[in-house]
C-alpha positions in Angstrom: 0.0 0.0 0.0 1.3 3.4 -0.9 1.9 6.0 1.9 3.9 8.4 -0.2 1.2 11.0 -0.6 0.6 11.5 3.0 2.5 12.2 6.2 2.6 8.9 8.1 5.0 8.3 10.8 6.9 5.0 11.3 4.7 4.2 14.3 1.5 4.5 12.2 3.0 2.3 9.5 3.7 -0.5 12.2 0.1 -0.2 13.4 -1.3 -0.6 9.9 0.9 -3.6 9.2 -0.2 -5.5 12.3 -3.9 -4.6 11.6 -3.6 -5.7 8.0 -2.1 -9.1 9.0 -5.0 -9.9 11.4 -7.9 -8.5 9.4 -10.2 -10.5 7.1 -9.0 -9.7 3.6 -12.5 -9.9 2.2 -14.0 -7.4 4.6 -11.2 -4.7 4.9 -10.8 -2.1 2.1 -7.4 -0.7 1.3 -6.3 2.1 3.6 -6.2 5.5 1.9 -4.2 8.4 3.2 -5.5 11.9 2.4 -3.5 15.0 1.9 -2.9 17.2 4.8 -6.2 18.4 6.1 -6.9 22.1 5.7 -8.7 22.0 9.0 -5.7 21.2 11.0 -2.8 23.5 9.9 -1.4 23.5 13.4 -0.7 19.8 13.3 1.5 19.0 10.3 3.0 16.0 12.1 -0.4 14.5 12.8 -1.8 13.2 9.5 -5.4 12.8 8.6 -6.1 9.1 8.2 -9.2 8.4 6.2 -10.6 4.9 6.7 -13.8 2.9 6.9 -12.9 1.6 10.4 -15.4 2.2 13.1 -15.1 3.3 16.7 -12.3 1.6 18.5 -10.1 1.0 15.5 -6.4 1.5 16.2 -6.1 3.5 13.1 -8.7 6.1 13.8 -7.5 9.3 15.5 -10.1 11.7 14.3 -13.9 11.4 14.5 -14.5 13.4 11.3 -14.2 11.9 7.9 -13.0 14.1 5.0 -13.6 11.9 2.0 -16.9 12.4 0.2 -16.6 8.8 -1.2 -18.0 7.2 2.0 -21.0 8.1 4.2 -20.6 10.0 7.4 -20.3 8.1 10.6 -23.2 8.1 13.1 -23.1 10.1 16.2 -20.8 8.4 18.6 -18.3 7.5 15.9 -19.7 4.3 14.6 -21.9 3.4 11.6 -22.6 5.3 8.5 -22.7 4.0 4.9 -19.7 1.9 4.2 -18.4 1.9 7.8 -17.9 -1.1 10.1 -20.2 0.2 12.9 -19.5 -0.2 16.7 -17.5 -3.2 18.0 -20.6 -4.5 20.0 -23.3 -3.2 17.7 -26.1 -5.7 17.1 -29.3 -4.4 15.5 -32.9 -5.7 16.0 -32.6 -7.6 12.7 -29.5 -9.4 13.9 -29.5 -13.1 13.0 -26.9 -15.8 13.4 -25.0 -16.3 10.2 -23.6 -19.8 9.6 -20.9 -18.2 7.3 -19.6 -16.0 10.1 -16.2 -17.2 11.3 -17.4 -16.6 14.9 -20.6 -18.6 14.3 -21.4 -21.0 17.2 -24.1 -23.6 16.3 -24.8 -24.2 20.0 -26.0 -20.6 20.5 -28.7 -21.0 17.8 -29.7 -24.4 19.3 -30.0 -22.8 22.8 -32.2 -20.0 21.5 -34.5 -22.3 19.6 -34.8 -24.6 22.7 -35.5 -21.7 25.0 -38.4 -20.5 22.8 -39.8 -24.1 22.6 -39.6 -24.5 26.4 -41.3 -21.2 27.1 -44.1 -22.1 24.7 -44.5 -25.6 26.1 -44.6 -24.2 29.7 -47.3 -21.7 28.7 -49.4 -24.4 27.0 -49.0 -26.6 30.1 -50.1 -23.7 32.3 -53.2 -23.0 30.2 -54.3 -26.6 30.5 -53.8 -26.7 34.3 -55.5 -23.3 34.8 -58.6 -24.4 32.8 -58.8 -27.6 35.0 -58.4 -25.6 38.2 -61.2 -23.1 37.2 -63.6 -25.9 36.2 -62.9 -27.8 39.5 -63.5 -24.6 41.5 -66.9 -24.0 39.9 -67.8 -27.6 40.7 -66.5 -27.7 44.3 -66.5 -24.0 45.4 -63.4 -24.8 47.5 -61.3 -21.6 47.6 -58.6 -23.2 49.8 -58.0 -26.1 47.4 -58.0 -23.8 44.4 -55.4 -21.5 46.0 -53.2 -24.5 46.8 -53.5 -26.0 43.3 -52.6 -22.7 41.7 -49.7 -22.3 44.1 -48.4 -25.8 43.2 -48.4 -24.9 39.5 -45.6 -22.4 40.5 -45.7 -20.2 37.3 -46.5 -16.8 38.8 -45.6 -15.1 35.5 -48.5 -16.6 33.7 -51.2 -16.0 36.4 -52.7 -13.2 34.3 -54.0 -16.0 32.1 -55.7 -17.6 35.1 -57.5 -14.3 35.7 -58.6 -14.1 32.1 -59.7 -17.7 32.0 -61.6 -17.5 35.3 -63.5 -14.4 34.3 -64.2 -15.5 30.7 -65.6 -18.8 31.8 -67.7 -17.2 34.6 -69.1 -14.7 32.1 -70.9 -17.5 30.2 -72.4 -19.1 33.4 -75.0 -18.2 36.1 -74.8 -15.5 38.7 -73.5 -18.0 41.2 -70.4 -18.7 39.2 -69.8 -15.0 38.6 -70.0 -14.3 42.3 -67.7 -17.2 42.9 -65.1 -15.9 40.4 -65.2 -12.4 42.0 -64.7 -13.8 45.5 -61.9 -16.1 44.4 -60.0 -13.2 42.7 -60.4 -11.0 45.8 -59.1 -13.9 48.0 -56.1 -14.7 45.8 -55.1 -11.1 45.2 -51.6 -10.3 46.4 -51.3 -13.6 48.3 -51.2 -16.0 45.3 -51.6 -13.7 42.3 -49.5 -10.6 42.1 -51.3 -7.2 41.5 -49.5 -6.7 38.1 -50.8 -10.1 37.0 -54.4 -9.1 37.9 -54.0 -5.8 36.0 -52.6 -7.7 33.0 -55.4 -10.3 33.1 -58.1 -7.6 33.0 -56.2 -5.8 30.3 -56.3 -9.0 28.2 -60.0 -9.4 28.8 -60.7 -5.9 27.6 -58.5 -6.5 24.5 -60.4 -9.7 23.7 -63.9 -8.1 24.1 -64.5 -8.1 20.4 -63.9 -11.9 20.3 -65.9 -12.7 23.5 -69.0 -11.0 22.2 -69.3 -13.6 19.4 -70.1 -16.3 22.0 -71.4 -14.1 24.9 -73.8 -11.5 23.5 -73.9 -9.5 26.8 -70.1 -9.3 27.0 -70.1 -5.5 27.4 -72.4 -5.4 30.4 -71.0 -8.5 32.2 -67.3 -7.6 31.7 -68.0 -4.0 32.7 -69.5 -5.4 35.9 -66.5 -7.6 36.6 -64.2 -4.6 36.2 -66.4 -2.5 38.5 -66.4 -5.3 41.0 -62.6 -5.5 40.8 -62.4 -1.8 41.5 -64.8 -2.0 44.4 -62.9 -5.0 45.8 -59.6 -3.0 45.6 -57.9 -5.5 43.3 -57.9 -3.1 40.3 -56.9 0.6 40.5 -59.6 3.1 39.2 -56.9 4.5 36.9 -57.0 1.3 34.9 -60.1 2.6 33.1 -58.5 5.8 31.8 -55.1 4.3 31.1 -56.6 1.3 29.2 -59.1 3.3 27.2 -56.3 5.5 25.7 -54.7 2.4 24.1 -57.8 1.1 22.4 -59.3 1.9 19.0 -62.3 4.1 19.3 -64.7 1.6 17.7 -63.6 -1.4 19.7 -65.9 -3.2 22.2 -63.3 -2.7 24.9 -64.0 1.0 24.9 -67.7 0.3 25.4 -66.9 -2.0 28.3 -64.7 0.6 30.1 -67.3 3.3 29.5 -70.1 1.1 30.8 -68.0 0.2 33.9 -67.3 3.9 34.7 -70.6 5.5 33.9 -73.0 2.7 34.4 -71.6 1.2 37.7 -68.8 3.2 39.3 -70.5 6.6 39.0 -73.9 5.6 40.5 -74.8 6.5 44.1 -74.0 3.7 46.6 -72.3 1.9 43.7 -70.2 -0.3 46.0 -73.2 -1.9 47.6 -75.0 -2.2 44.2 -72.1 -3.9 42.5 -71.4 -6.3 45.4 -75.1 -7.4 45.5 -75.6 -7.6 41.7 -74.9 -11.4 41.6 -76.6 -12.3 44.8 -74.3 -10.6 47.3 -71.7 -12.3 49.4 -71.6 -16.1 49.0 -71.2 -16.3 52.7 -74.6 -14.8 53.5 -76.1 -16.0 56.8 -79.5 -17.6 57.5 -80.6 -14.3 59.1 -79.8 -12.4 55.9 -82.0 -14.8 53.9 -84.8 -14.5 56.4 -84.6 -10.7 56.2 -84.7 -10.8 52.4 -87.8 -13.1 52.5 -89.6 -10.8 55.0 -88.8 -7.7 52.9 -90.2 -9.0 49.6 -93.3 -10.4 51.3 -94.0 -7.0 52.8 -93.4 -5.4 49.4 -95.8 -7.9 47.8 -98.5 -7.2 50.3 -98.3 -3.6 49.4 -98.0 -4.0 45.6 -99.7 -7.3 44.9 -97.2 -8.0 42.1 -97.2 -11.9 42.1 -94.7 -12.0 39.2 -92.2 -9.9 41.0 -92.6 -11.9 44.2 -92.2 -15.2 42.4 -89.0 -13.8 40.8 -87.7 -13.0 44.3 -88.4 -16.5 45.5 -86.5 -17.9 42.5 -83.6 -15.5 43.0 -83.1 -16.8 46.5 -81.5 -19.9 44.8 -82.2 -21.8 48.0 -84.9 -24.4 47.1 -84.3 -26.3 50.3 -85.1 -23.2 52.4 -88.5 -22.3 50.7 -90.3 -23.7 53.7 -89.2 -20.4 55.4 -91.1 -18.5 52.7 -94.3 -20.5 53.4 -93.9 -20.1 57.2 -93.4 -16.3 57.1 -96.2 -15.9 54.6 -98.6 -17.8 56.9 -97.5 -15.8 60.0 -98.0 -12.6 58.0 -101.5 -13.8 56.9 -102.4 -14.5 60.5 -101.1 -11.1 61.7 -102.6 -9.1 58.9 -106.0 -10.6 58.3 -106.8 -8.2 55.4 -103.7 -9.6 53.5 -104.7 -13.3 53.9 -106.2 -13.7 50.5 -103.3 -12.1 48.7 -100.7 -14.1 50.5 -102.5 -17.4 49.9 -102.7 -16.5 46.2 -98.9 -16.0 46.1 -98.3 -19.4 47.8 -100.8 -21.1 45.4 -99.1 -19.4 42.4 -95.6 -20.4 43.6 -96.7 -24.0 44.2 -98.5 -24.4 40.8 -95.6 -22.8 38.9 -93.0 -25.0 40.6 -91.2 -22.3 42.4 -91.9 -24.0 45.7 -92.3 -27.8 45.7 -94.9 -29.8 47.6 -92.4 -31.0 50.2 -91.4 -27.5 51.1 -95.1 -26.4 51.2 -95.9 -29.2 53.7 -92.8 -28.5 55.7 -93.7 -24.8 56.0 -97.2 -25.7 57.3 -95.7 -28.4 59.7 -93.4 -25.8 61.2 -96.4 -23.5 61.7 -98.3 -26.3 63.5 -95.2 -26.7 65.8 -95.2 -22.9 66.5 -98.9 -22.4 66.9 -98.8 -22.6 70.7 -96.2 -19.9 71.0 -98.1 -17.8 68.4 -101.2 -18.0 70.5 -99.6 -15.7 73.0 -99.5 -12.8 70.4 -102.3 -13.8 68.0 -105.8 -14.6 69.6 -107.4 -17.7 68.1 -104.1 -18.6 66.3 -105.0 -22.3 66.1 -108.4 -21.6 64.7 -107.0 -19.2 62.1 -104.2 -21.7 61.1 -106.8 -24.5 60.8 -108.8 -22.2 58.5 -105.7 -21.5 56.3 -104.9 -25.3 56.1 -108.5 -26.0 55.0 -108.5 -23.3 52.3 -105.1 -24.4 50.9 -106.2 -28.1 50.8 -109.5 -27.3 49.1 -107.6 -25.3 46.4 -105.4 -28.4 45.8 -101.9 -27.1 46.4 -101.5 -28.5 49.9 -101.7 -32.2 51.0 -103.4 -31.9 54.4 -103.1 -35.6 55.0 -99.3 -35.3 55.3 -99.7 -32.9 58.2 -100.2 -33.8 61.9 -103.3 -32.6 63.4 -103.5 -29.4 65.5 -104.0 -30.3 69.1 -106.9 -28.7 70.9 -106.2 -26.2 73.6 -105.5 -28.7 76.4 -102.6 -28.3 78.8 -102.2 -32.0 79.1 -101.4 -32.6 75.4 -97.9 -31.3 75.3 -97.1 -33.2 78.5 -98.5 -36.4 76.8 -96.3 -35.9 73.7 -93.2 -35.3 75.9 -94.1 -38.5 77.9 -94.4 -40.6 74.7 -91.0 -39.3 73.5 -89.3 -40.0 76.8 -90.6 -43.6 76.9 -89.5 -44.1 73.2 -86.0 -42.9 74.0 -85.6 -45.5 76.7 -86.9 -48.3 74.3 -84.7 -47.0 71.5 -81.6 -47.3 73.7 -82.5 -50.8 74.6 -83.1 -51.7 70.9 -79.8 -50.3 69.8 -77.8 -52.0 72.6 -79.4 -55.4 71.7 -78.6 -54.8 68.0 -74.9 -54.2 68.8 -74.8 -57.6 70.4 -76.9 -59.6 67.9 -76.5 -57.7 64.6 -80.1 -58.6 63.7 -81.5 -55.9 61.5 -84.9 -57.6 61.0 -85.4 -57.7 64.8 -84.7 -53.9 65.0 -87.3 -53.3 62.2 -90.0 -55.4 63.9 -89.3 -53.6 67.3 -89.6 -50.2 65.7 -92.9 -51.2 64.0 -94.4 -52.2 67.3 -93.1 -49.2 69.3 -93.7 -46.6 66.6 -96.9 -47.8 65.0 -97.8 -44.4 63.6 -94.3 -44.0 61.9 -94.0 -40.7 63.7 -91.3 -38.5 62.1 -90.4 -37.2 65.5 -89.8 -40.7 66.9 -87.8 -41.7 63.8 -85.5 -38.7 64.3 -85.1 -39.6 68.0 -84.1 -43.1 67.0 -81.5 -41.8 64.5 -80.0 -39.6 67.2 -79.9 -42.3 69.8 -78.4 -44.9 67.4 -75.5 -42.6 66.3 -74.9 -41.2 69.8 -74.4 -44.7 71.3 -72.3 -45.8 68.3 -69.9 -42.7 68.7 -69.1 -43.9 72.2 -68.1 -47.4 71.0 -65.6 -49.0 68.7 -65.4 -49.0 64.9 -67.4 -52.2 64.7 -70.5 -50.6 66.3 -70.0 -47.5 64.2 -70.1 -49.6 61.0 -73.1 -51.5 62.3 -74.9 -48.2 63.0 -74.3 -47.0 59.4 -75.5 -50.4 57.9 -78.7 -50.3 60.1 -79.4 -46.7 59.1 -79.2 -47.6 55.4 -81.4 -50.7 55.9 -84.3 -49.0 57.8 -85.4 -46.8 54.9 -86.5 -43.9 57.1 -87.8 -40.9 55.1 -84.8 -38.5 54.3 -86.5 -35.7 56.2 -86.6 -37.8 59.4 -82.9 -38.6 59.1 -82.1 -34.9 58.4 -83.9 -34.0 61.6 -82.0 -36.7 63.5 -78.7 -35.2 62.4 -79.9 -31.7 63.2 -80.7 -32.9 66.8 -77.2 -34.5 66.9 -75.5 -31.3 65.9 -77.6 -29.2 68.4 -76.4 -31.5 71.2 -72.8 -31.7 69.9 -71.5 -29.2 72.5 -72.6 -31.5 75.3 -71.4 -34.7 73.5 -68.0 -33.1 73.1 -67.5 -33.2 76.9 -67.4 -37.0 76.7 -66.2 -37.4 73.1 -63.5 -35.0 72.1 -63.6 -36.1 68.4 -67.4 -35.5 68.0 -66.9 -33.3 65.0 -64.9 -36.0 63.1 -67.3 -38.8 64.1 -70.5 -36.8 63.1 -68.9 -35.7 59.8 -68.0 -39.3 58.9 -71.6 -40.5 59.8 -73.0 -37.7 57.7 -70.7 -38.5 54.7 -71.5 -42.2 55.0 -75.2 -41.5 54.9 -74.7 -39.7 51.6 -72.6 -42.5 50.2 -75.2 -45.1 51.3 -77.9 -43.0 49.6 -79.7 -42.5 52.9 -79.4 -38.8 52.2 -79.0 -36.9 49.0 -76.1 -34.3 48.7 -78.6 -31.4 48.8 -79.8 -32.5 52.2 -76.4 -31.3 53.5 -77.4 -27.8 52.5 -80.7 -28.2 54.4 -78.8 -29.3 57.5 -76.5 -26.3 56.9 -79.4 -23.9 57.3 -79.7 -25.0 60.9 -76.0 -24.3 61.6 -75.7 -20.7 62.6 -72.2 -19.1 62.8 -69.0 -20.0 61.0 -67.3 -21.3 64.2 -70.3 -23.4 65.3 -69.8 -27.1 65.7 -72.5 -27.7 63.2 -70.8 -25.7 60.5 -67.5 -27.5 61.2 -69.2 -30.9 60.9 -70.8 -29.9 57.6 -67.6 -28.5 56.1 -65.7 -31.6 57.1 -68.4 -33.9 55.6 -68.3 -32.0 52.3 -64.5 -32.3 52.3 -64.7 -36.0 52.8 -67.1 -36.4 49.9 -65.1 -34.2 47.6 -61.9 -36.3 48.1 -60.6 -38.6 45.4 -62.1 -42.1 45.6 -64.2 -40.7 48.4 -66.9 -43.4 48.1 -64.6 -46.3 48.6 -62.7 -44.6 51.4 -65.8 -43.7 53.3 -67.3 -47.2 53.0 -64.1 -48.6 54.5 -63.7 -45.9 57.1 -64.7 -48.2 60.0 -63.5 -51.4 58.4 -66.5 -52.2 56.2 -68.3 -55.4 56.9 -70.3 -54.5 60.0 -73.2 -56.9 60.5 -71.8 -58.3 63.7 -68.3 -59.0 62.4 -65.5 -58.5 64.9 -62.8 -58.4 62.3 -61.7 -55.6 59.9 -63.7 -55.1 56.8 -63.3 -57.2 53.7 -61.6 -56.0 50.5 -63.8 -55.7 47.5 -62.3 -58.8 46.0 -63.0 -60.8 49.2 -66.7 -59.7 49.1 -67.0 -60.6 45.4 -65.5 -64.0 46.2 -67.9 -64.5 49.1 -70.9 -63.6 46.9 -69.7 -66.0 44.2 -69.4 -68.9 46.7 -72.9 -68.3 48.3 -74.5 -68.3 44.8 -72.7 -71.5 43.9 -73.8 -73.1 47.1 -77.4 -72.0 46.5 -77.4 -73.1 42.9 -76.3 -76.6 43.9 -79.3 -77.1 46.1 -78.9 -74.6 48.9 -81.8 -73.2 51.0 -83.3 -69.8 50.0 -83.5 -68.6 53.6 -79.8 -69.5 54.3 -78.7 -67.7 51.1 -80.6 -64.6 52.2 -79.1 -64.7 55.6 -75.6 -64.9 54.1 -76.3 -61.9 51.8 -77.6 -60.0 54.9 -74.5 -60.9 56.9 -72.3 -59.3 54.3 -73.5 -56.0 56.0 -73.0 -54.2 52.7 -76.5 -53.3 51.3 -74.8 -50.7 49.0 -73.0 -53.6 47.3 -76.0 -55.8 46.6 -75.8 -54.9 42.9 -72.9 -57.3 42.7 -75.3 -60.2 43.9 -77.7 -59.2 41.1 -75.0 -59.0 38.5 -73.4 -62.4 39.3 -76.7 -64.1 39.6 -77.9 -62.8 36.2 -74.6 -63.8 34.5 -74.8 -67.3 35.9 -78.5 -67.6 34.8 -77.5 -66.5 31.2 -74.5 -68.8 31.0 -76.0 -71.9 32.6 -79.6 -71.3 31.7 -80.4 -72.3 35.2 -83.4 -70.3 36.6 -82.9 -71.4 40.2 -81.0 -68.2 41.0 -84.0 -66.1 39.7 -86.0 -67.5 42.6 -83.3 -66.2 45.0 -83.5 -62.7 43.4 -87.3 -62.9 43.7 -87.0 -63.7 47.4 -84.4 -61.0 48.1 -86.5 -58.3 46.4 -89.8 -59.5 48.0 -88.2 -59.4 51.5 -86.7 -55.9 50.9 -83.1 -57.3 51.2 -82.3 -56.0 47.7 -83.8 -52.6 46.7 -85.0 -51.5 43.3 -82.0 -49.2 43.1 -79.6 -52.1 43.6 -81.6 -54.2 41.1 -81.4 -51.4 38.5 -77.7 -51.0 39.1 -77.0 -54.7 38.8 -79.0 -55.1 35.5 -77.2 -52.0 34.2 -73.8 -53.6 34.9 -74.8 -56.7 33.0 -76.0 -54.6 30.1 -72.5 -53.0 30.0 -70.8 -56.4 29.8 -73.0 -58.0 27.2 -70.4 -57.7 24.4 -67.9 -59.8 26.5 -70.7 -62.2 27.6 -71.8 -62.7 24.0 -68.3 -64.2 23.2 -69.2 -67.2 25.3 -73.0 -67.1 25.1 -74.1 -66.1 21.5 -77.7 -65.5 22.6 -76.8 -63.5 25.7 -78.5 -60.3 24.5 -81.7 -62.2 23.7 -81.8 -63.9 27.1 -81.0 -60.6 28.9 -83.8 -58.8 27.1 -86.2 -61.5 28.2 -85.1 -61.2 31.8 -85.3 -57.4 31.7 -89.0 -57.6 30.6 -89.7 -60.2 33.3 -88.1 -58.0 36.0 -90.2 -55.0 34.8 -93.4 -57.1 35.1 -92.3 -58.2 38.6 -91.7 -54.5 39.6 -88.0 -54.9 40.2 -87.2 -52.4 37.5 -88.8 -49.2 36.4 -90.7 -49.3 33.1 -88.3 -46.6 31.8 -85.2 -48.9 32.1 -83.5 -49.5 28.8 -80.1 -50.6 27.5 -78.2 -50.5 24.2 -75.0 -52.4 23.3 
């Protein structure tokens, strides 16, 4: 390279030589030396070196370029057309170049893998979040939901949980909307960071245009969720103004935010209105519900608007507590004689339209009969007035008067007589239960109850339930199991069993003095009653209406029972809680396979010439009435395979004596229907035979006429 035209020192020549040796020959242009710069006359010994080198080059001593051949460098000394740029410059469009001598393939592999892992993590989180939300709506268990979300351990994605929770709730009933709002308020700051809540609602507003395709009232519902979040202090009010500035003017998100601000947050008493919009707090007390019932009944008496009153009854969403509506309406009719006709019309309308079912109507009148003596102190002729109301209601056809106990005449001896009967029955009940624990004879208990409670009094049935469980709680697991088996075999009306458990809960404080684990025992008995189908799950809610206060023993029992029933494989665990078996057995309960084996052997023995009564006794001694469908299934399969109808006689006897119920028969036939394909491999005409036996069972009354099956 020629340096003759410029003034370059020996030192500069050395620097250029070393740089030229180490530089890439394809990327470095020849160094050109310009004539002495006119701008630096004072430095003749300091030549102007014009080059394409960027900032940091050993050859660059002046930040200004003099040649017009190349572009000017950027501010800071790097860049410009034809220049190298900064040593560490890397633009937004930077990509790894395999032809680069410094290319490292592992760097590209790590970048690709990192993106894949992030995407996989997010997809995994989305699946888990959806499952958690669906389970929460099914269980209403905030604690479990919080724990599950915490276990996912991806706090950076919690905004998606917020979005998913609200979007799913938007398409459901008010109950789920209220549940979603309560959950967000509970998880805020503890499990979900405030920025994640903010981001979640921001995403919801952004997706309003998409949500409205499936949810027509998106604008109103989402606006209400945002207003509720502001009222609950989990979203700052500034969210509305900040977010609206980022949205297109014609987007649905703008409508949502305007509706939230002007429609909800600007209204007087907006906090109370927003909180009560979906039915108020989930944790409303019985007293709150009673006050609500009283208010809309008073309003109805004034306005006479039956449609509005029926809507209020429906909006309670407490069908198991409608007896309170009946009771309060009757009390109001007795106190305000001029409103009697209007109130009876409302009850008639509610009964005929199905807002209040016949059971709740009867229960409401029954409660009035129990209260009438106390009401007589404030309302003259209370008994006469109530009798008149019962007669009018029965004549109009919406009350079954035969299901009610008679109103006792005004005699001071009647109440004493009722108390005396109850006291005598308690003594007899204790004796019956103690004898049962020794003998295990369920039929003997049934016959004793028939003779001592000839009228099938609901009050005496409830007393027996209480006495049975109270005595069992003070004994070992064997007696507890026997008590549960007896309760499922007696077939008491569910309302009587409910009243028995209510009496147990009311006396739990006294029981706790002798039995420190009364809460655990009562919860297990209650859960077992549900598993054994003695009670339906909704009966737990009815019992809950009698449990006032979050810290009451009754509430603790109820919550524990619900937790037991929600657990995985709860049915099997609860059935085995006291060792299974029962029925007088002193050993731990059998495994399911042991029970199946025992059933198989007793059927074989009967088939080969055994006695019907002996076979029935063996089935009874299993002490597992909830598993009798296995007897039905095995007997039917044997009948079809061997074409031996002897076992049909056994089923006939079991059903006729009440040992196997219609429910267990139906379940057994249903299980055989499910296994017909496998059975047909060994017995080609299995389906034809089974169809014949189904029709025969329907004729005998074992199965409901609606029973059907398909392969």
